[in-house]
VOKOLMAR-636274 format. One record per atom (N, C-alpha, C): y, x, z; residue number from 1; residue in three letters. Coordinates in pm, 1 decimal, always signed. Layout:
// VOKOLMAR-636274
<<Y, X, Z>, NUM, 'ALA'>
...
//
This chain:
// VOKOLMAR-636274
<<-1839.4, -296.4, +1770.2>, 1, 'MET'>
<<-1739.0, -355.7, +1659.4>, 1, 'MET'>
<<-1829.1, -458.9, +1593.6>, 1, 'MET'>
<<-1749.7, -561.4, +1569.6>, 2, 'SER'>
<<-1835.7, -672.9, +1513.3>, 2, 'SER'>
<<-1851.2, -653.3, +1362.1>, 2, 'SER'>
<<-1942.6, -732.1, +1304.3>, 3, 'THR'>
<<-1976.4, -728.1, +1170.7>, 3, 'THR'>
<<-1852.9, -749.5, +1079.8>, 3, 'THR'>
<<-1767.8, -863.4, +1132.2>, 4, 'ALA'>
<<-1657.9, -905.8, +1057.4>, 4, 'ALA'>
<<-1550.9, -800.6, +1053.5>, 4, 'ALA'>
<<-1538.6, -714.0, +1154.8>, 5, 'THR'>
<<-1441.5, -630.7, +1155.1>, 5, 'THR'>
<<-1493.3, -501.7, +1076.3>, 5, 'THR'>
<<-1623.0, -480.7, +1085.1>, 6, 'LEU'>
<<-1660.0, -366.2, +976.0>, 6, 'LEU'>
<<-1656.5, -402.1, +831.7>, 6, 'LEU'>
<<-1681.3, -521.6, +803.3>, 7, 'ILE'>
<<-1651.0, -572.2, +651.9>, 7, 'ILE'>
<<-1504.0, -560.4, +624.8>, 7, 'ILE'>
<<-1412.6, -604.1, +717.9>, 8, 'GLY'>
<<-1276.0, -607.8, +698.7>, 8, 'GLY'>
<<-1230.4, -458.9, +686.5>, 8, 'GLY'>
<<-1275.9, -370.7, +749.2>, 9, 'LEU'>
<<-1233.9, -222.1, +741.8>, 9, 'LEU'>
<<-1301.3, -164.2, +595.5>, 9, 'LEU'>
<<-1416.4, -200.8, +561.0>, 10, 'VAL'>
<<-1471.4, -153.6, +430.4>, 10, 'VAL'>
<<-1379.3, -209.1, +310.5>, 10, 'VAL'>
<<-1363.8, -355.6, +325.4>, 11, 'ALA'>
<<-1282.2, -410.8, +216.5>, 11, 'ALA'>
<<-1130.5, -351.2, +227.4>, 11, 'ALA'>
<<-1074.1, -329.5, +347.5>, 12, 'GLY'>
<<-924.7, -278.6, +350.7>, 12, 'GLY'>
<<-929.0, -134.4, +284.3>, 12, 'GLY'>
<<-1030.3, -43.9, +312.6>, 13, 'ALA'>
<<-1053.0, +87.2, +271.4>, 13, 'ALA'>
<<-1057.5, +76.4, +111.9>, 13, 'ALA'>
<<-1135.7, +0.9, +72.8>, 14, 'LEU'>
<<-1136.0, -13.9, -78.1>, 14, 'LEU'>
<<-1006.8, -48.4, -153.6>, 14, 'LEU'>
<<-960.2, -157.2, -106.4>, 15, 'THR'>
<<-833.8, -198.5, -165.5>, 15, 'THR'>
<<-710.3, -120.3, -141.0>, 15, 'THR'>
<<-705.5, -52.1, -31.9>, 16, 'THR'>
<<-600.6, +38.4, -8.2>, 16, 'THR'>
<<-618.0, +168.5, -72.6>, 16, 'THR'>
<<-734.8, +216.4, -77.1>, 17, 'LEU'>
<<-764.9, +362.0, -138.0>, 17, 'LEU'>
<<-752.7, +337.8, -296.9>, 17, 'LEU'>
<<-763.7, +220.4, -344.8>, 18, 'SER'>
<<-749.8, +204.6, -491.1>, 18, 'SER'>
<<-596.4, +259.5, -530.2>, 18, 'SER'>
<<-487.4, +236.3, -435.3>, 19, 'TRP'>
<<-377.1, +299.9, -474.8>, 19, 'TRP'>
<<-350.5, +435.8, -502.9>, 19, 'TRP'>
<<-451.3, +519.0, -420.5>, 20, 'LEU'>
<<-436.2, +666.9, -429.2>, 20, 'LEU'>
<<-421.3, +719.8, -577.8>, 20, 'LEU'>
<<-513.7, +682.2, -659.1>, 21, 'PRO'>
<<-523.4, +751.0, -793.7>, 21, 'PRO'>
<<-379.4, +711.9, -867.0>, 21, 'PRO'>
<<-326.0, +588.5, -834.8>, 22, 'GLN'>
<<-188.9, +559.8, -909.0>, 22, 'GLN'>
<<-84.8, +644.4, -843.8>, 22, 'GLN'>
<<-87.6, +666.6, -731.5>, 23, 'VAL'>
<<+17.0, +742.5, -668.0>, 23, 'VAL'>
<<-2.9, +899.8, -708.1>, 23, 'VAL'>
<<-114.3, +948.6, -712.0>, 24, 'LEU'>
<<-145.3, +1092.4, -763.8>, 24, 'LEU'>
<<-107.0, +1097.5, -906.3>, 24, 'LEU'>
<<-138.7, +996.5, -989.8>, 25, 'ARG'>
<<-106.2, +1007.4, -1136.5>, 25, 'ARG'>
<<+40.3, +1000.3, -1154.8>, 25, 'ARG'>
<<+109.9, +919.1, -1081.7>, 26, 'ALA'>
<<+272.5, +917.6, -1096.5>, 26, 'ALA'>
<<+322.0, +1054.5, -1031.0>, 26, 'ALA'>
<<+273.5, +1104.4, -946.2>, 27, 'PHE'>
<<+313.9, +1244.0, -903.3>, 27, 'PHE'>
<<+296.4, +1348.5, -1004.8>, 27, 'PHE'>
<<+171.3, +1345.8, -1067.6>, 28, 'ARG'>
<<+142.7, +1425.4, -1186.6>, 28, 'ARG'>
<<+222.4, +1434.4, -1308.3>, 28, 'ARG'>
<<+232.9, +1297.5, -1356.5>, 29, 'THR'>
<<+302.5, +1275.8, -1480.6>, 29, 'THR'>
<<+446.7, +1264.9, -1462.1>, 29, 'THR'>
<<+489.0, +1248.6, -1322.2>, 30, 'ARG'>
<<+634.9, +1224.1, -1311.6>, 30, 'ARG'>
<<+679.7, +1101.7, -1388.9>, 30, 'ARG'>
<<+598.7, +1002.8, -1397.8>, 31, 'SER'>
<<+632.5, +875.6, -1456.1>, 31, 'SER'>
<<+607.3, +736.8, -1391.7>, 31, 'SER'>
<<+706.6, +682.8, -1335.0>, 32, 'THR'>
<<+672.3, +556.9, -1278.3>, 32, 'THR'>
<<+760.1, +443.9, -1356.6>, 32, 'THR'>
<<+784.8, +454.3, -1471.8>, 33, 'LYS'>
<<+852.0, +367.3, -1546.4>, 33, 'LYS'>
<<+793.4, +221.6, -1559.7>, 33, 'LYS'>
<<+656.2, +219.9, -1542.9>, 34, 'ASP'>
<<+589.6, +76.7, -1569.9>, 34, 'ASP'>
<<+607.5, +15.1, -1443.7>, 34, 'ASP'>
<<+656.3, +72.2, -1324.4>, 35, 'PHE'>
<<+661.1, -15.3, -1197.2>, 35, 'PHE'>
<<+813.6, -72.1, -1194.5>, 35, 'PHE'>
<<+821.8, -197.4, -1173.7>, 36, 'ALA'>
<<+933.8, -279.9, -1169.9>, 36, 'ALA'>
<<+995.9, -273.3, -1027.5>, 36, 'ALA'>
<<+1123.1, -257.6, -985.8>, 37, 'TRP'>
<<+1169.4, -259.3, -865.9>, 37, 'TRP'>
<<+1148.4, -398.0, -773.2>, 37, 'TRP'>
<<+1151.2, -500.5, -873.0>, 38, 'VAL'>
<<+1114.7, -633.0, -811.6>, 38, 'VAL'>
<<+972.4, -636.1, -762.6>, 38, 'VAL'>
<<+892.9, -578.5, -822.8>, 39, 'TRP'>
<<+749.0, -575.9, -796.1>, 39, 'TRP'>
<<+731.7, -495.0, -654.9>, 39, 'TRP'>
<<+814.2, -381.7, -649.3>, 40, 'PHE'>
<<+797.6, -302.7, -512.9>, 40, 'PHE'>
<<+851.0, -398.5, -405.4>, 40, 'PHE'>
<<+970.6, -474.0, -429.2>, 41, 'ALA'>
<<+1012.7, -556.9, -309.6>, 41, 'ALA'>
<<+926.1, -666.2, -268.6>, 41, 'ALA'>
<<+865.8, -725.6, -373.5>, 42, 'MET'>
<<+781.6, -833.5, -352.7>, 42, 'MET'>
<<+642.2, -783.8, -289.3>, 42, 'MET'>
<<+577.6, -688.2, -326.7>, 43, 'PHE'>
<<+450.3, -633.1, -288.7>, 43, 'PHE'>
<<+473.3, -561.8, -151.9>, 43, 'PHE'>
<<+585.5, -499.9, -149.9>, 44, 'GLY'>
<<+607.8, -443.0, -10.9>, 44, 'GLY'>
<<+642.0, -545.8, +83.4>, 44, 'GLY'>
<<+702.9, -634.8, +52.5>, 45, 'THR'>
<<+727.0, -744.9, +165.7>, 45, 'THR'>
<<+613.3, -826.0, +204.9>, 45, 'THR'>
<<+528.6, -838.5, +102.9>, 46, 'GLY'>
<<+395.3, -889.6, +140.1>, 46, 'GLY'>
<<+303.0, -809.0, +226.9>, 46, 'GLY'>
<<+311.9, -685.8, +198.9>, 47, 'VAL'>
<<+234.7, -571.2, +287.2>, 47, 'VAL'>
<<+287.2, -585.5, +420.9>, 47, 'VAL'>
<<+417.5, -577.7, +434.2>, 48, 'VAL'>
<<+479.5, -590.0, +568.5>, 48, 'VAL'>
<<+441.4, -711.9, +650.9>, 48, 'VAL'>
<<+445.4, -821.5, +584.8>, 49, 'ALA'>
<<+412.6, -954.6, +639.6>, 49, 'ALA'>
<<+266.6, -953.4, +685.1>, 49, 'ALA'>
<<+166.5, -903.6, +600.0>, 50, 'TRP'>
<<+29.8, -883.6, +651.7>, 50, 'TRP'>
<<+19.6, -795.5, +765.6>, 50, 'TRP'>
<<+97.3, -676.9, +773.2>, 51, 'LEU'>
<<+104.1, -584.4, +889.9>, 51, 'LEU'>
<<+144.3, -663.9, +1018.3>, 51, 'LEU'>
<<+247.6, -723.6, +1004.4>, 52, 'ILE'>
<<+297.8, -812.6, +1115.3>, 52, 'ILE'>
<<+190.0, -902.0, +1164.0>, 52, 'ILE'>
<<+129.8, -968.7, +1062.9>, 53, 'TYR'>
<<+20.0, -1083.0, +1105.8>, 53, 'TYR'>
<<-94.3, -993.4, +1160.4>, 53, 'TYR'>
<<-142.4, -884.9, +1109.2>, 54, 'GLY'>
<<-231.5, -802.3, +1179.7>, 54, 'GLY'>
<<-202.8, -756.3, +1331.1>, 54, 'GLY'>
<<-77.5, -721.2, +1342.4>, 55, 'LEU'>
<<-42.0, -680.4, +1486.5>, 55, 'LEU'>
<<-45.0, -804.1, +1569.3>, 55, 'LEU'>
<<+23.8, -912.0, +1534.7>, 56, 'ILE'>
<<+3.6, -1041.4, +1613.5>, 56, 'ILE'>
<<-129.3, -1089.5, +1645.9>, 56, 'ILE'>
<<-215.4, -1074.2, +1532.1>, 57, 'ALA'>
<<-359.1, -1122.2, +1574.2>, 57, 'ALA'>
<<-436.3, -1019.7, +1625.3>, 57, 'ALA'>
<<-402.5, -910.2, +1644.2>, 58, 'ALA'>
<<-474.0, -783.9, +1686.8>, 58, 'ALA'>
<<-597.0, -749.9, +1598.2>, 58, 'ALA'>
<<-576.6, -751.9, +1467.6>, 59, 'ALA'>
<<-690.3, -744.9, +1373.3>, 59, 'ALA'>
<<-677.3, -587.7, +1330.1>, 59, 'ALA'>
<<-768.8, -507.1, +1377.5>, 60, 'PRO'>
<<-761.6, -362.3, +1331.8>, 60, 'PRO'>
<<-772.1, -341.9, +1173.7>, 60, 'PRO'>
<<-856.8, -418.1, +1122.7>, 61, 'ALA'>
<<-882.5, -400.5, +971.4>, 61, 'ALA'>
<<-744.1, -442.5, +897.2>, 61, 'ALA'>
<<-688.2, -542.3, +948.0>, 62, 'VAL'>
<<-577.5, -576.8, +861.2>, 62, 'VAL'>
<<-456.0, -480.2, +905.6>, 62, 'VAL'>
<<-448.9, -440.2, +1018.6>, 63, 'ILE'>
<<-336.0, -345.4, +1050.4>, 63, 'ILE'>
<<-360.4, -216.8, +968.0>, 63, 'ILE'>
<<-481.6, -158.0, +984.1>, 64, 'ALA'>
<<-514.1, -29.6, +915.3>, 64, 'ALA'>
<<-505.7, -40.9, +774.9>, 64, 'ALA'>
<<-535.0, -128.3, +706.6>, 65, 'ALA'>
<<-538.7, -138.1, +560.5>, 65, 'ALA'>
<<-387.5, -141.5, +514.0>, 65, 'ALA'>
<<-312.3, -232.7, +577.9>, 66, 'ASN'>
<<-169.9, -271.6, +535.3>, 66, 'ASN'>
<<-73.9, -145.1, +579.9>, 66, 'ASN'>
<<-115.0, -98.2, +690.3>, 67, 'ALA'>
<<-29.8, +40.6, +723.7>, 67, 'ALA'>
<<-37.9, +147.8, +633.0>, 67, 'ALA'>
<<-174.4, +168.9, +588.7>, 68, 'ILE'>
<<-183.3, +278.1, +472.5>, 68, 'ILE'>
<<-137.0, +230.2, +340.9>, 68, 'ILE'>
<<-162.7, +102.8, +297.1>, 69, 'THR'>
<<-97.2, +49.8, +176.5>, 69, 'THR'>
<<+40.5, +62.8, +180.8>, 69, 'THR'>
<<+106.0, +30.7, +297.0>, 70, 'LEU'>
<<+261.3, +48.8, +298.2>, 70, 'LEU'>
<<+299.2, +199.2, +276.0>, 70, 'LEU'>
<<+236.7, +300.7, +325.8>, 71, 'LEU'>
<<+262.8, +434.2, +310.4>, 71, 'LEU'>
<<+250.7, +465.3, +156.6>, 71, 'LEU'>
<<+145.8, +428.3, +108.6>, 72, 'LEU'>
<<+123.7, +450.7, -44.2>, 72, 'LEU'>
<<+234.4, +388.6, -142.3>, 72, 'LEU'>
<<+256.0, +256.8, -89.8>, 73, 'VAL'>
<<+365.5, +200.2, -180.8>, 73, 'VAL'>
<<+500.2, +261.9, -160.0>, 73, 'VAL'>
<<+530.3, +287.2, -49.0>, 74, 'LEU'>
<<+663.4, +361.2, -15.7>, 74, 'LEU'>
<<+661.6, +503.1, -89.5>, 74, 'LEU'>
<<+558.8, +589.8, -85.6>, 75, 'ALA'>
<<+542.2, +692.6, -161.9>, 75, 'ALA'>
<<+574.9, +689.7, -317.2>, 75, 'ALA'>
<<+510.7, +562.2, -365.2>, 76, 'LEU'>
<<+521.1, +544.7, -505.2>, 76, 'LEU'>
<<+686.0, +512.3, -521.2>, 76, 'LEU'>
<<+742.0, +432.3, -436.7>, 77, 'ALA'>
<<+869.4, +389.8, -458.5>, 77, 'ALA'>
<<+968.5, +505.4, -451.0>, 77, 'ALA'>
<<+928.5, +601.4, -363.2>, 78, 'GLY'>
<<+1016.3, +711.5, -350.1>, 78, 'GLY'>
<<+999.3, +796.1, -463.5>, 78, 'GLY'>
<<+898.8, +813.1, -544.6>, 79, 'LEU'>
<<+880.3, +881.7, -666.6>, 79, 'LEU'>
<<+951.4, +823.4, -769.4>, 79, 'LEU'>
<<+961.6, +675.3, -770.1>, 80, 'LYS'>
<<+1036.8, +601.7, -864.4>, 80, 'LYS'>
<<+1188.6, +626.5, -845.0>, 80, 'LYS'>
<<+1233.3, +623.2, -730.0>, 81, 'ALA'>
<<+1361.7, +668.9, -691.3>, 81, 'ALA'>
<<+1403.8, +790.6, -740.3>, 81, 'ALA'>
<<+1329.1, +900.7, -702.3>, 82, 'ARG'>
<<+1345.5, +1027.5, -750.4>, 82, 'ARG'>
<<+1362.5, +1038.4, -905.2>, 82, 'ARG'>
<<+1260.8, +980.9, -974.1>, 83, 'HIS'>
<<+1263.2, +986.1, -1120.3>, 83, 'HIS'>
<<+1370.4, +910.7, -1172.5>, 83, 'HIS'>
<<+1423.2, +813.8, -1126.6>, 84, 'SER'>
<<+1525.3, +731.9, -1169.8>, 84, 'SER'>
<<+1673.8, +804.4, -1173.9>, 84, 'SER'>
<<+1671.7, +902.7, -1073.7>, 85, 'LEU'>
<<+1795.9, +979.1, -1054.2>, 85, 'LEU'>
<<+1797.3, +1077.9, -1177.0>, 85, 'LEU'>
<<+1703.7, +1102.8, -1246.5>, 86, 'ARG'>
<<+1705.8, +1208.8, -1344.1>, 86, 'ARG'>
<<+1755.2, +1148.1, -1482.0>, 86, 'ARG'>
//
């Protein structure tokens, strides 16, 4: 594994896992009111674009970070949708 790939994996892990406390907090408090649907659309689209880029470029760090980020953001959006129905 190259040094650049290793640095990319560490950077991706840190920025991606930074979402975990927010998702857990939203799950615990059942509050997602501070997240705008427009933000989910913009951020989610950006993450998908980065994921596609990573797949095209065959960049494992970009693929891993954005795939996991997408899962966390989708989980948060799912919580917001569920909370909005109440």
